[in-house]
Steps between C-alpha positions, in 0.01 A plus 500: 500500500433131484369333812685170539455192720733206558358157435627167625735469217681822594381660182367863522162533341343821387166596663251705303217713632133417400396835361519761779370260766824469699475116446821358358532170328773285325473486128311175468147415619382146573175421317294273721219407268656154501460447874233236567492420127829379353689547823359333810526654848838338590654609190361853524650531850837385358483743217410798731784414741742486211370829353538691822835342592634613163422861585184553315171619665212578267228236497217543257167317531124572461177400675388312191799263471425226417129508438549367151582150623212258537408467862673831602317800621765766494732602784712188471822699438434756781422219733832324447692827526319566826594159640859563400501838672385343821729209488817689385451828691638686204224758456736789556727372227245510220287745307164341446311607180148367440209595279127550495248526223469167327203253530535304822162302484437506876139611471554851630309789354715695243751225533734649247614839382628804682190621676578653837294267711635194334867612541425563870366139540753333275805637681386340821513157328850565365636615838357189666637259240836678510504501879623854517366834627595691185553469125807686375371543136129455426432494127191547280517173303328631205321823402134540595328729256169460691636650823595872519872539548457724810294235663777240468757744623290598799491127603882498485519823694295345786732188505815707495374719788403180695857365450372199312669601171828692455491572118283430205567379138328436184503192268383454139412867469520689170706816499189715458339357811811502709555868406134582595544321826807702578315820419213402726744434790673838455178695467327348798793438737449125478771220502671459164616181322867453565549196278379344179484134424487451120581212263855566391792293381738475206217373274209706631629847471269719289206558729709604795775698321256709278314682771533346842880515524527880428215564751670288773833673448342847501291443811746290705292184483693179577446210259477144635410318179358156474576215254860622515594168325207486259336205677836316500569544124808728572654227719562305177317187603253523208698444180301237306134401479574204736593745780152635558402196703765595760273755680145594577576824312619322192197577283510862592872518411431330163222739406673819612874460456595204289530685171778652282528806706518303829763268367706787371487655848597175662795460272626845598452420864700175445781696349525745784466217755802338336703810529436531873495133582149546612159339434225649273291565809781698665546709199125562456481615860812714477369678192189604706700604808708726277190692368481836662119468540512147663532478883461129553387239247280226629611146445337171626684186598386146593840376618816624645697447183269733312517763781876506501504546125279807532687632798824510302327696223399766731868580576640429155623823336470499119731722303356763260573301189297207627215713605488666163511162328206384705315831434549477133408133468174543697394837378136539410 
């Protein structure tokens, strides 16, 4: 039976469980890699308030956000979220998901990867920045072939027993490594990954659908996919070569999505959007939400208008004919 909550618009929204963790989330996650980068603190606070007030609750971040910006050291996104939690008093209304495993550059020994001692140190930094006593979903940001899987899971076991972490997830794992991790968990009585965060959208389908999707469906792993809108391409704002100057991601969009297949997909999205009096972003999000394997696609916004666009998409119900049209047009 669906678990439903009522948001401020008096619309009942489905809640979905993250794996078998008991944690339930609305079908859209807010990606906060933009916080402290293309969204300043005040804007970030406004976006988080709007997100929660609309009935959503899953906030995704990482300790490394936004280390790639000159002058940043990592932790900027978590710090803003922590300040918002303290100011708003809404900690009990949100599910906080953060990650560990990427280069932080803070001069610590073994400062990246999934080594046990590093995870146990890194979590303290995230907890402090987030101004909370626990992380709802702690994710391995990327695989670490140099660390035994059982060592990583032992670290998470300690954190869960301490109450600092509620559940764990994986990000950017191959199907083989995720399956192996699940086997190690079962064999040794260690915590198991409840979620997977892969690259997945209407354009980027093959890698996930070939091996990861069947595994997730078989093992009950929830999918909270990133780049749900293909770096903004599926919003329709990139249609000519002149459009790439509109965003800091313009060059990436041009290299990865601005081709015959991408434009064909966008044309189909436009057609479905017209049918439902919706926007391309709403249709692209709705297609993901309708996938049996997807629990909550991650989307980022830098202003309220963008967020409202995504929010409508999370509740838009596409008919079977529209879904099949999008499937056929974007097939790999």
